[in-house]
C-alpha positions in Angstrom: 58.5 40.3 109.7 60.9 43.0 110.9 60.8 46.4 109.3 64.0 47.1 107.3 65.4 50.0 109.4 68.5 50.4 107.3 66.4 51.7 104.4 64.8 54.4 106.6 67.7 57.0 106.3 67.8 56.5 102.6 64.0 57.1 102.4 64.3 60.2 104.6 67.2 61.5 102.4 65.3 61.0 99.2 62.1 62.7 100.4 64.2 65.6 101.9 65.9 66.2 98.5 62.6 66.1 96.7 61.0 68.6 99.2 64.0 71.0 99.3 65.2 70.4 95.8 63.9 73.7 94.4 66.1 75.8 96.7 69.4 73.8 96.6 70.7 76.1 93.8 69.1 79.3 95.1 71.2 82.3 96.1 72.1 83.6 99.5 69.7 85.6 101.6 69.9 88.4 104.2 72.2 87.4 107.1 73.9 84.8 104.9 75.9 87.6 103.3 77.2 88.9 106.7 78.3 85.4 107.7 80.1 84.8 104.4 81.8 88.2 104.6 83.0 87.5 108.1 84.4 84.0 107.4 86.1 85.2 104.2 87.9 87.8 106.1 88.8 85.4 109.0 86.9 87.7 111.3 85.1 86.6 114.6 84.8 83.0 115.5 81.9 83.8 117.7 79.3 85.8 115.7 79.5 88.2 112.7 80.6 91.7 113.7 77.7 93.4 111.8 74.9 91.3 113.2 73.2 92.7 116.4 72.8 90.9 119.7 74.9 89.6 122.5 75.3 86.2 120.9 78.1 83.6 120.7 77.6 80.6 118.4 81.1 79.3 117.4 79.7 75.9 116.2 77.6 77.8 113.6 80.5 79.9 112.6 82.7 76.8 112.2 80.0 75.3 110.0 80.2 78.4 107.7 83.9 78.3 107.6 84.0 74.6 106.6 81.4 75.3 103.9 83.4 78.2 102.6 86.5 76.1 102.6 84.8 73.4 100.5 82.4 75.4 98.4 83.7 79.0 98.2 80.8 81.3 97.1 78.7 78.5 95.6 75.4 78.4 97.5 74.6 74.7 96.7 77.1 73.4 99.3 75.7 75.6 102.1 72.1 74.4 101.3 73.3 70.8 101.1 74.7 71.0 104.6 71.4 72.2 106.0 69.4 69.5 104.2 71.8 66.7 105.3 71.7 67.9 108.9 67.9 68.0 108.7 67.9 64.3 107.6 70.2 63.4 110.5 67.7 65.1 112.9 64.8 63.1 111.5 66.9 59.9 111.9 67.8 60.8 115.5 64.1 61.5 116.3 63.3 58.1 114.8 65.9 56.5 117.1 64.7 58.3 120.2 61.0 57.5 119.5 61.8 53.8 118.8 63.6 53.5 122.1 60.7 55.2 123.9 57.8 53.2 122.3 59.4 50.0 121.1 57.5 50.4 117.8 59.5 50.9 114.6 56.5 52.0 112.6 55.5 54.7 115.1 59.1 55.9 115.1 59.2 55.9 111.3 56.1 58.0 110.9 57.3 60.4 113.7 60.7 61.0 111.9 58.9 61.4 108.6 56.4 63.9 109.9 59.3 65.9 111.3 61.2 65.7 108.1 58.4 67.0 105.8 56.8 69.4 108.3 55.9 72.7 106.5 57.2 74.9 109.3 60.8 73.9 108.7 61.2 75.8 105.5 63.0 78.8 107.1 65.3 76.7 109.3 66.4 74.4 106.5 65.8 76.6 103.4 67.6 79.6 104.7 71.3 79.1 105.2 71.5 81.3 108.3 68.7 79.3 109.8 71.2 76.5 110.5 71.7 77.6 114.1 68.4 75.9 115.0 69.2 72.8 112.8 72.7 72.3 114.2 71.6 73.0 117.7 68.8 70.4 117.3 71.3 67.9 116.0 73.5 68.4 119.0 70.5 68.3 121.4 68.9 65.2 120.0 72.4 63.5 119.9 72.8 64.4 123.6 69.3 63.1 124.5 69.8 59.9 122.5 73.1 59.2 124.2 71.6 59.9 127.6 68.6 57.6 126.8 71.0 54.9 125.8 72.7 55.1 129.1 69.4 54.5 131.0 68.8 50.7 131.1 68.1 48.0 133.6 71.8 47.0 133.8 73.1 50.3 135.1 74.9 53.4 133.8 77.2 53.6 130.8 79.6 56.3 131.8 81.0 56.9 128.3 77.5 57.5 126.9 76.7 60.1 129.7 80.0 61.9 129.0 79.2 61.9 125.3 75.8 63.4 126.2 77.6 66.2 128.1 79.8 67.0 125.1 76.9 67.1 122.7 75.1 69.4 125.2 78.0 71.8 125.1 77.9 71.8 121.3 74.2 72.5 121.5 74.7 75.6 123.7 77.4 76.9 121.4 75.0 76.6 118.5 71.8 78.1 119.9 71.1 79.6 123.3 67.6 78.1 123.5 69.1 74.6 123.7 69.7 75.3 127.4 66.5 73.3 128.3 68.2 70.0 127.4 68.9 69.1 131.1 65.2 69.4 131.8 64.6 67.0 128.9 67.0 64.5 130.4 65.3 64.8 133.7 62.0 64.2 132.0 63.4 61.1 130.4 64.5 59.8 133.8 61.1 60.4 135.3 59.1 58.9 132.4 61.5 56.0 131.8 62.3 54.9 135.3 65.1 52.3 135.8 64.6 49.1 137.7 66.8 50.0 140.6 66.2 51.0 144.2 64.8 54.5 144.7 67.7 55.8 146.8 70.2 54.6 144.2 68.2 56.0 141.4 67.9 59.4 143.1 71.6 59.5 143.8 72.4 58.5 140.2 70.1 61.2 138.7 71.6 63.9 141.0 75.1 63.1 139.8 74.0 63.1 136.2 72.3 66.4 136.5 75.4 67.8 138.2 77.3 67.1 135.0 74.8 69.1 133.0 75.1 71.9 135.6 78.8 71.9 135.2 78.5 72.3 131.4 76.1 75.2 132.0 78.4 76.9 134.5 81.3 76.6 132.0 79.1 78.0 129.2 78.0 81.1 131.2 81.6 81.7 132.3 82.6 81.6 128.6 79.8 84.1 127.7 80.9 86.4 130.5 84.5 86.3 129.3 83.6 86.9 125.6 80.7 89.4 126.0 81.3 90.9 129.4 77.9 89.5 130.6 76.7 86.0 131.3 73.0 86.6 130.3 72.9 89.9 128.5 69.7 90.5 126.6 68.4 87.0 127.7 68.1 88.2 131.3 64.7 90.0 130.6 62.5 86.9 130.1 58.9 88.2 130.1 56.4 85.5 131.3 53.4 87.6 130.3 54.7 88.0 126.8 55.5 84.3 126.6 52.0 83.4 127.6 50.5 85.7 125.1 52.5 83.9 122.3 51.7 80.4 123.5 48.7 80.0 121.2 50.5 80.9 118.0 53.5 78.8 118.9 51.3 75.8 119.5 49.7 76.2 116.1 53.0 76.8 114.3 54.6 73.8 116.0 51.9 71.3 115.2 49.9 72.4 112.2 51.0 71.6 108.6 49.8 74.7 106.8 50.3 78.5 107.2 47.6 80.1 105.1 44.8 80.6 107.7 44.4 82.8 110.7 44.8 81.8 114.3 41.4 81.1 115.8 40.4 84.0 118.0 39.9 82.1 121.2 39.0 83.8 124.5 41.3 83.2 127.5 38.8 80.4 128.6 39.0 78.9 125.2 42.7 78.8 125.3 42.6 77.0 128.7 40.1 74.5 127.4 42.4 73.7 124.4 45.4 73.2 126.6 43.4 71.0 129.0 42.2 68.9 126.0 45.8 68.2 125.0 46.8 67.4 128.6 43.8 65.0 128.9 44.8 63.3 125.6 48.3 62.8 127.0 47.0 61.3 130.3 44.6 59.1 128.4 47.5 57.7 126.3 49.6 57.1 129.4 46.6 55.3 131.1 46.0 53.1 128.0 49.6 52.1 127.8 50.0 51.7 131.5 53.3 53.6 131.2 54.5 57.1 132.0 56.6 57.0 128.8 53.6 58.4 126.9 53.8 61.6 128.9 57.3 62.4 127.7 56.5 63.9 124.2 54.1 66.4 125.6 56.4 67.3 128.5 59.3 67.7 126.1 57.2 69.8 123.7 56.3 72.3 126.4 59.8 72.4 127.8 61.4 73.2 124.4 58.8 75.9 123.8 59.6 77.8 126.9 62.8 79.6 125.8 61.4 80.7 122.4 58.0 81.9 123.5 59.0 85.6 124.0 60.2 85.7 120.3 58.1 86.6 117.3 56.8 84.2 114.8 54.3 84.8 111.9 51.3 82.6 111.5 51.0 83.1 107.8 54.6 83.7 106.7 57.9 81.8 107.2 59.4 84.6 109.3 60.3 83.3 112.7 59.2 79.7 112.2 62.8 78.5 112.7 62.2 79.1 116.4 59.8 76.1 116.5 62.3 73.7 114.8 63.2 71.8 118.0 59.8 71.9 119.6 58.2 70.5 116.5 60.3 67.4 116.8 58.5 66.5 120.0 55.3 67.8 118.6 55.6 65.2 115.8 56.2 62.6 118.4 53.2 63.7 120.4 50.9 63.7 117.3 51.9 60.2 116.2 51.5 58.8 119.7 48.0 60.4 120.0 47.1 59.1 116.5 48.2 55.6 117.5 46.2 55.8 120.7 43.1 57.1 118.9 43.1 54.3 116.3 44.3 51.5 118.6 40.9 49.7 118.4 40.3 50.4 114.7 43.2 48.7 113.0 46.4 49.4 111.2 44.8 50.4 107.9 43.2 53.6 109.2 46.3 54.5 111.2 48.4 54.2 108.0 46.0 56.1 105.9 45.9 59.0 108.5 49.7 58.9 108.8 50.2 59.0 105.1 47.7 61.8 104.7 49.2 64.0 107.4 52.7 63.6 105.9 51.5 64.1 102.4 49.7 67.4 103.2 52.9 68.7 104.9 55.1 67.5 102.0 53.0 69.2 99.3 52.9 72.4 101.3 56.6 72.3 101.9 57.4 72.1 98.2 55.5 75.3 97.7 57.3 77.1 100.5 60.6 75.8 99.2 59.8 77.3 95.8 59.2 80.7 97.5 62.6 80.5 99.1 64.1 79.7 95.7 62.4 82.7 94.1 63.6 84.9 96.9 67.2 83.7 96.2 66.7 84.5 92.5 65.6 88.0 93.4 68.6 88.6 95.7 70.9 87.3 93.0 69.4 89.5 90.2 69.5 92.6 92.3 73.1 92.0 93.4 74.3 91.3 89.9 72.6 94.2 88.2 74.4 97.0 90.0 77.6 96.7 87.9 75.8 97.6 84.7 74.7 100.9 86.2 78.1 102.2 87.3 79.3 103.4 83.9 80.5 107.0 84.2 80.5 107.1 88.0 83.7 108.9 88.9 86.2 108.0 91.7 85.0 109.0 95.2 81.5 109.1 93.8 78.5 108.0 95.9 75.9 105.4 95.0 72.4 105.8 96.6 70.0 102.8 96.4 66.6 104.2 97.1 64.9 100.8 97.8 65.9 97.2 98.0 63.8 94.1 98.7 63.5 93.4 102.4 61.2 90.4 102.1 59.7 88.3 99.3 56.3 86.8 100.3 57.5 86.7 103.9 61.0 85.3 103.1 63.9 87.5 104.0 65.8 88.8 100.9 68.3 91.4 102.1 67.2 92.8 105.5 70.6 93.4 107.2 72.7 92.1 104.4 72.4 94.3 101.3 75.7 96.2 101.6 77.5 92.9 102.6 76.1 91.3 99.5 77.7 94.0 97.3 81.0 93.8 99.2 81.2 90.0 98.7 79.8 89.5 95.2 80.4 93.0 93.6 83.6 94.3 95.2 84.3 96.5 92.2 81.5 98.8 93.3 83.6 100.1 96.2 86.8 100.6 94.2 88.3 104.1 93.6 86.7 105.4 96.8 83.1 104.8 95.9 80.6 104.4 98.7 77.1 102.8 98.6 74.2 104.0 100.8 71.0 102.0 101.1 67.9 104.1 102.0 65.0 101.6 102.7 63.9 98.0 102.4 60.4 97.0 101.5 58.2 93.9 101.0 57.9 92.3 97.5 55.2 89.9 96.4 56.3 89.3 92.7 59.6 88.9 90.9 58.4 91.5 88.4 56.9 93.9 90.9 56.9 97.5 89.7 58.4 100.5 91.6 58.2 104.0 90.1 60.7 106.9 90.7 60.2 110.4 89.3 62.4 113.4 89.7 60.8 116.3 91.6 63.8 118.6 91.4 67.5 118.8 90.5 68.3 116.7 93.6 64.9 115.4 94.7 62.9 112.3 93.9 59.6 110.7 94.7 59.4 106.9 95.2 56.1 105.0 94.7 56.3 101.3 95.7 52.8 100.5 94.3 52.2 97.0 95.7 55.2 97.0 98.0 55.1 98.2 101.6 57.8 99.6 103.9 57.7 97.5 107.2 59.5 100.0 109.4 58.7 103.7 109.6 59.9 106.4 110.0 62.8 106.2 107.6 65.8 107.9 109.1 67.4 110.8 107.1 71.1 110.6 106.6 74.1 113.0 106.3 73.5 113.3 102.5 69.7 113.3 102.2 66.4 114.1 103.9 63.4 111.8 103.7 59.9 113.4 103.9 56.3 112.5 103.1 56.8 109.0 104.4 54.0 106.4 103.9 54.1 102.6 103.8 53.8 102.9 100.0 56.4 105.6 99.2 58.4 108.7 100.2 60.1 111.8 99.0 63.9 112.2 99.2 66.1 115.3 98.7 69.9 115.2 98.5 72.1 117.8 100.1 74.6 120.0 98.3 77.4 118.1 100.0 77.0 115.4 97.4 79.5 116.3 94.7 78.4 113.4 92.5 75.8 110.8 93.5 74.4 108.0 91.3 70.8 107.3 92.4 69.5 103.8 91.8 66.2 102.0 92.6 65.0 98.4 92.5 62.1 97.6 90.1 61.1 94.4 88.3 63.9 92.4 90.1 66.9 94.5 89.2 68.6 97.9 89.9 67.8 100.8 87.6 69.1 104.3 87.2 66.9 107.1 88.6 69.3 109.9 87.9 72.5 111.7 89.0 72.7 114.4 91.6 75.6 116.9 91.6 76.4 119.5 94.2 79.2 121.7 95.2 80.7 119.0 97.4 80.4 121.1 100.5 81.1 119.7 103.9 78.5 117.8 105.9 78.0 116.9 109.5 75.8 117.4 112.6 75.6 119.2 115.9 75.4 116.5 118.6 75.5 118.8 121.7 73.3 120.5 122.7 70.3 118.6 121.5 67.9 121.5 121.6 67.2 124.9 123.2 69.4 125.6 126.2 69.6 128.4 128.8 72.9 130.3 129.3 73.3 132.6 132.4 77.0 132.5 133.0 80.0 130.4 132.1 80.1 128.4 128.9 77.9 126.3 126.7 79.5 123.2 125.1 78.9 122.7 121.4 80.2 119.4 119.8 79.6 117.4 116.7 81.4 116.2 113.6 82.1 117.3 110.0 83.6 115.7 107.0 84.3 116.7 103.4 85.4 115.0 100.2 88.7 116.7 100.5 89.2 118.3 103.9 87.3 120.4 106.4 89.5 123.4 107.1 87.5 125.2 109.8 84.3 125.1 111.9 82.9 128.4 112.8 80.3 129.4 115.4 78.0 132.3 114.6 74.8 133.9 115.7 71.9 135.6 114.0 71.6 139.3 114.4 69.3 140.6 117.1 66.8 143.3 116.1 67.6 146.7 117.7 71.2 145.6 118.6 73.0 144.6 115.4 71.4 146.8 112.8 69.6 145.6 109.7 72.3 143.6 108.0 71.3 140.0 107.3 74.8 138.4 107.7 75.6 136.2 110.7 77.8 137.5 113.5 80.8 135.2 113.7 81.7 134.4 117.3 84.8 132.4 116.6 86.1 129.0 115.5 85.8 125.7 117.3 88.7 125.4 119.7 89.1 121.7 119.2 89.0 120.2 115.7 89.9 116.8 114.3 89.6 114.8 117.4 88.8 111.1 117.1 85.2 109.9 116.5 85.3 106.1 116.1 81.6 105.9 115.3 82.0 108.3 112.4 85.1 106.6 111.2 83.1 103.3 110.9 80.2 105.0 109.2 82.3 107.0 106.6 85.5 105.0 106.1 86.2 106.4 102.6 86.5 110.1 103.6 89.7 112.0 104.3 90.3 112.4 108.0 87.4 110.2 108.8 89.1 109.0 111.9 89.4 112.7 113.2 86.0 114.1 112.3 85.0 115.5 115.7 84.9 119.2 116.6 84.2 120.9 119.9 84.0 124.4 121.3 83.0 126.2 124.5 80.8 129.2 123.8 81.0 131.9 126.5 77.6 133.2 127.6 79.0 136.7 127.8 79.3 136.8 124.1 75.5 136.6 123.7 73.0 139.5 124.0 71.1 139.6 127.3 67.3 139.2 127.5 67.3 137.4 124.1 66.7 134.1 122.4 69.7 133.8 120.1 70.0 131.4 117.2 73.4 129.9 117.1 74.8 128.5 113.7 77.7 126.1 113.3 79.3 126.4 109.8 81.8 124.0 108.3 84.0 125.1 105.4 86.5 123.3 103.1 89.6 124.4 101.4 87.7 125.5 98.3 85.6 127.9 100.3 82.4 125.9 100.2 80.4 126.2 103.4 77.6 124.1 105.0 75.4 125.2 107.9 75.5 122.1 110.1 72.5 123.2 112.1 71.1 125.8 114.5 70.5 125.8 118.2 68.4 128.3 120.4 70.3 129.8 123.4 68.1 131.7 126.0 69.5 134.3 128.4 67.8 135.9 131.4 64.8 138.0 130.5 64.1 136.2 127.2 60.5 135.1 126.6 59.9 131.4 126.4 57.6 130.6 123.5 
């Protein structure tokens, strides 16, 4: 009796919605906010402006634009797209496996294992993980079309051209899909056609030339859009890739993530890899067909471009990178399982298949719940800022001392905190307000406590308790200085240039008031050049930097400290003059401080004559910015050494 294949997509769909049901209504996370902000403003069609990397993925951007057109800011539609595409991928893997093996049941269990594999939570559950999902859809479609064109009656040209088009879509979705021609070549080798060798070689060469043409067009497009064909992908590190091979093998094949990677020696690694290779060869020998070699070959090929990347063994971070390799990993596991139980009977094979899928399915539901809780956390924090703004004046500043970076290994805000506020709380930025985030930290509970206490009129101490800061040191900003940094907390002091600053912190899943800092609203800025102590014998020394103020910077003065025995005992600085060039363009400062007057002309520069400095001295030079109200700020000091001065 034939297996009812028409019911398989429905079964896949039902199980997918049961597994990913907890997160369908969950809020956006991390990079999602940057994508949505970009598509709302009809920005780039290639990649969000505020996300780093030399990346072009127009197919992914198109998917976000279509979702936004249909669903607006409702997250359910975006999650639905990911889940549906995941079901499609499982069905495509079923179709490819059925054609390779000729067994519907083997193909069904392969697709099902891929569908419920625990390591897919990040790619499917995180909206921004869709680059791997869509890229895999395009890649499997291309491979299926190519496989359909390989038969004993010749070549179907339309199928081959369809494979090329799908390959182009895969490249424009994710760069790692570039290995698809190698998969097609592997399919040709493992599934030889019944034609003469010379004709077969000529046919394969022409088919591979088509893939090569798509790749040339893709690299030309990258070069035109980014100014470079390879960019950051030119530095592939084989040693780094080999060092990551063990963890990628585990994350691509194993159903759970709550144990450590076995600490094999190098010889142990080699033995493990040889055991897998021996199992593949054994299957091929038993079946008297090279087809059995294809899953293992494809698995290793798809791992190659992602091996230099980082993936966690015990958390979801980075597991999206194994999405495509795990498809062929599932095929490999099921073919090995069939070979191992070929002489035992169907009952044991079915029991083992059901058990393997059930373990993955149960674990996947738990990880999906974690993603749903991370979404709840991001939604609560984003929504809670509005209730804290009462009394904040126009042009005031809002400082958020801490925000969730990850929740149990799931990204919460990471790069997207300010974008989340701009999209879902635009009122925060009205009337000239600006928001400044200080640091992100890990969170393990929705009600995790963070304590903030005042240590002075404009200073605070932050204690994260159970939370941890993943990246140290924390950079100080134009308005604050961060000191006493540890993974569990830090001290922060705000400068006098903050006329009014509302200080908030995240605790127990929402933003809370820590206090208000008020200063004179003096100017602020930095000295960029010179970076440190410099010699000065003759000629000039160039000083340059930038300065801003809530109203207007009226002048930038250069002064020196008095030299003992030369300038008397007065404590005042000796003014050497004003910066000759003020208010020249600084695009970087304009982007960083768009709400300040003259932000597009914040630069200053001056040439300090060496002849104005005392000889045989180490002179401390100050640069002072002043506003129209007479408030002044010392932007910094630099040491200048003339001949005869002692170097300490």
